[in-house]
C-alpha positions in Angstrom: 104.2 134.4 162.9 103.0 133.1 159.5 105.3 133.0 156.6 104.4 133.2 153.0 106.0 131.2 150.2 107.3 127.7 150.2 108.9 126.3 153.3 112.6 125.3 153.2 113.2 121.8 152.1 115.2 119.3 154.2 118.3 117.9 152.7 116.6 114.6 152.3 113.7 116.1 150.4 116.1 118.0 148.1 118.2 114.9 147.4 115.0 112.9 146.6 113.8 115.7 144.3 117.2 115.9 142.5 117.2 112.1 142.0 113.6 112.3 140.6 114.6 115.1 138.2 117.7 113.1 137.0 115.5 110.1 136.2 112.4 111.9 134.9 113.5 115.1 133.1 114.9 113.5 129.9 111.7 111.4 129.3 109.4 114.3 130.2 111.3 116.8 128.0 111.3 114.5 125.0 107.6 113.9 125.3 106.9 117.7 125.6 109.2 118.6 122.7 107.3 116.0 120.6 104.1 117.7 121.6 105.0 121.4 121.5 108.2 121.8 119.6 111.7 122.4 120.9 111.4 125.8 122.6 107.9 125.4 124.0 108.5 121.8 125.0 111.6 122.7 127.0 109.7 125.6 128.6 106.8 123.3 129.5 109.2 120.7 131.0 110.9 123.4 133.2 107.5 124.7 134.3 106.3 121.2 135.2 109.4 120.5 137.2 109.2 123.8 139.0 105.6 122.9 139.9 106.8 119.5 141.1 109.3 121.2 143.4 106.6 123.5 144.8 104.3 120.5 145.4 107.0 117.9 146.1 105.4 116.5 149.2 102.3 115.6 147.2 104.0 114.7 143.9 106.5 112.4 145.5 103.8 110.2 146.9 102.1 109.7 143.5 102.1 106.4 141.7 103.0 108.0 138.4 104.5 111.4 139.0 106.0 111.7 135.5 102.6 111.1 133.9 101.0 113.7 136.3 103.7 116.3 135.4 103.1 115.6 131.7 99.5 116.5 132.2 100.4 119.5 134.3 102.7 120.7 131.5 99.9 120.4 129.0 97.6 122.5 131.0 100.0 125.3 132.0 100.4 128.2 129.6 100.1 126.0 126.4 98.4 128.1 123.8 96.3 126.8 121.0 98.5 128.2 118.3 100.3 125.7 116.1 103.9 125.8 117.1 106.9 125.3 114.7 107.6 121.8 115.7 110.6 120.6 113.9 112.2 123.4 111.9 114.8 122.4 109.4 118.3 123.5 110.1 119.9 126.0 107.7 121.0 124.0 104.7 124.7 123.7 104.1 125.2 123.0 100.4 128.0 120.5 101.2 125.8 118.4 103.6 122.8 116.2 103.0 119.7 115.9 105.2 119.9 113.1 107.7 116.2 112.7 107.4 113.5 113.1 104.8 113.1 116.9 104.2 109.3 116.6 104.2 109.3 114.9 107.6 108.8 118.1 109.8 105.7 119.2 107.9 104.4 115.6 107.9 104.9 115.3 111.6 103.2 118.7 112.2 100.1 117.3 110.2 99.6 114.5 112.8 97.4 114.9 115.8 99.3 115.6 119.0 98.8 112.1 120.3 99.9 110.5 117.0 103.0 112.7 116.9 103.8 111.8 120.5 103.5 108.1 119.8 105.5 108.2 116.6 108.3 110.4 117.9 108.7 108.7 121.2 108.6 105.2 119.9 110.5 105.6 116.6 112.5 108.7 117.3 113.6 107.9 120.9 113.1 104.2 121.2 110.4 104.2 123.9 108.1 101.2 124.1 104.3 101.6 123.9 104.2 100.8 127.6 106.6 103.6 128.4 104.6 106.1 126.3 101.4 104.9 128.0 102.9 105.4 131.5 104.2 108.8 130.7 101.1 110.2 129.0 98.5 108.4 131.1 97.0 106.6 128.1 96.3 102.9 127.8 98.9 100.9 125.8 96.2 100.0 123.2 95.4 103.7 122.7 99.1 104.4 122.2 99.4 101.6 119.7 96.4 102.9 117.8 97.8 106.4 117.7 101.2 104.9 116.6 99.6 102.9 113.8 97.4 105.7 112.5 100.3 108.2 112.8 102.6 106.0 110.8 99.9 105.5 108.1 99.4 109.2 107.9 103.1 109.9 107.6 103.5 107.3 104.9 100.6 108.9 103.0 101.9 112.4 103.4 105.4 111.4 102.3 104.1 109.2 99.5 105.6 106.0 100.8 103.9 102.6 100.3 104.0 100.0 103.0 106.2 97.8 100.9 108.8 100.6 100.5 108.8 101.3 104.2 109.4 97.6 105.2 111.8 97.0 102.4 109.8 94.1 100.9 109.3 93.7 97.2 106.2 92.1 95.8 
């Protein structure tokens, strides 16, 4: 008799998948949030991990399963509409912004790859090598996107290089 649907996982497979999720989910979620905004990024991460579970036998044998799932998340149900990436929280008159108020719009003006590089490296402290591994890009490509993205941010926010490095000439 043939069954439809996924076959039951062994306890070993389930434990391996749970370990994989614990190690991969935070990095994958951060990258997808940087690409698609908070809500769509979280949804994309959940979809990619669900796909990984369905295809665990194949995904677990990959050299870079996190990078593969990043690409899976990009291809699954991601529309072409421009998402609200980083909405400002409601302003409390007694509090100050903890970041430049123009930053969300400036980040949204970057290309997706520039935004990924800038947010992951400067927002989450990833190295260019880690971003390259996660996104499947070469390190030199990540560094180029990072450099161009930072230049675009400085331009959009009206910051000179001397101001951003703290040097005075």
